[in-house]
C-alpha positions, 0 to 999 in steps of 0.5 A: 233840074234846067236847061238852057240853050245857051249854055255855059259850062262852069260859072266863077263865084268872083272873091279875094285873089289875092287870099291865095284860097280856091274852092271848087263845086264839080259837081254841084248842079244837074243841069243839060243843055236843051239838045239833049233833053232829059238823057231819056230818063224821068224827072226823079232821077235828076233830084237823086245824087246820080245827077248831082251831089246834092246840097255842095252849091248852097255850101259852096257859095256860101264858104265864097261868102266867109273866106272871101276867096273865088269858085268854080263851079261845074254847071252841068250834070256828072250824068252827062258828062263828070268833071271829076273824072279822067279823060280816060276813066271809064266812069267819065259818062256812065249808062248805068249808076246806081241800079239806073240806066242812062238811055241818053248815054247809050250807045254812046258814038265817039265822036259824041263822047268827043263832042261832050269834051270840048264843050262842057268837060275842057272847057271846065277845066280849061277855066279851073286851071285858068282861076287857080293860074290866076290866084297863085299871081295874086297872091305872089304862092301856092293856091290852096284847092279846097273842093267840096262834093256831097254822099249819099247816105245810101249807096248800092243798098249799105249804109253810110256811117259817117257824116264827113269823108276827106279824100286825099293822095300822100299830100296830108297837108290839109287832109290831117288838120282837115281830121282834126280839126272836125274830129273836136267835134265828138258829134260827126263821125269823119272818114279819111279817104272815105266813102271813095279813095281820094287817089284817082288818076286823071281827075279834079286834084289830080290834075291841078294839085297834085300834078302841081304839086299845090296843098288840097283836100277833097271833102266829103259831106252828107247830103241830107244834113247839107239837102237844104238851106239851114243845113248846108249854112251852118255847114259852111259856117262849120267849115270856113275857119277851119279852112282859114285856119289851115290856109293861113299856114305858110308851109299849105303855100309851097310848091311840095311835090308826094306824087300818087298812089296812082302811080308816077305823077 
């Protein structure tokens, strides 16, 4: 974990915006601004999945290099505030996560909650929205949004059997071919809306893809497979040609309103 007084809530990794592809990494980092210290937690907690998605930053950066597409990377730990939640989600700022109490988040005054939204959460989402709009303008078509995440092999004592999962809601233009192409590797157990459900009202895909009718998917890679650079590079190199093949399809760059299983968009 790093802390900084000069704290940027996001990083833009530049790429060819005319490709029509946007890469996102909501949980790439475990960093905190100096003023928040360590949220009352020991350093070991920032090595765990509760603080960030292990391996995702390396995978995302390698994907940008391989595909040429730009990326937006969140600069703060999900323990500060979770950018992949709606503003009204009760898990937006966690006070307890996978057995760990977060002292710096309890109690949470309404003023402090709003402060974190204004300083970190909203600037990140503003950057995502601006990147998507820029890619749409440069490519002259609806963009394809691809969000990279990772998941812990064991959660609350339950072993997860998948190496990778694809999360989606009602629009399967990306999810179906992505699942099918990953599943051609007999070594992989591919989760379809596993280990989480892709229908989460207010999350990043909902805000920026579903409501706009843009093709999208969120991929979850098991963290032990990408915890070192070699594994992260291997997964980026596996994903890059799949993502490029999907991005080449004309229907991926059409606006199509499918709605959401969470209710009307």
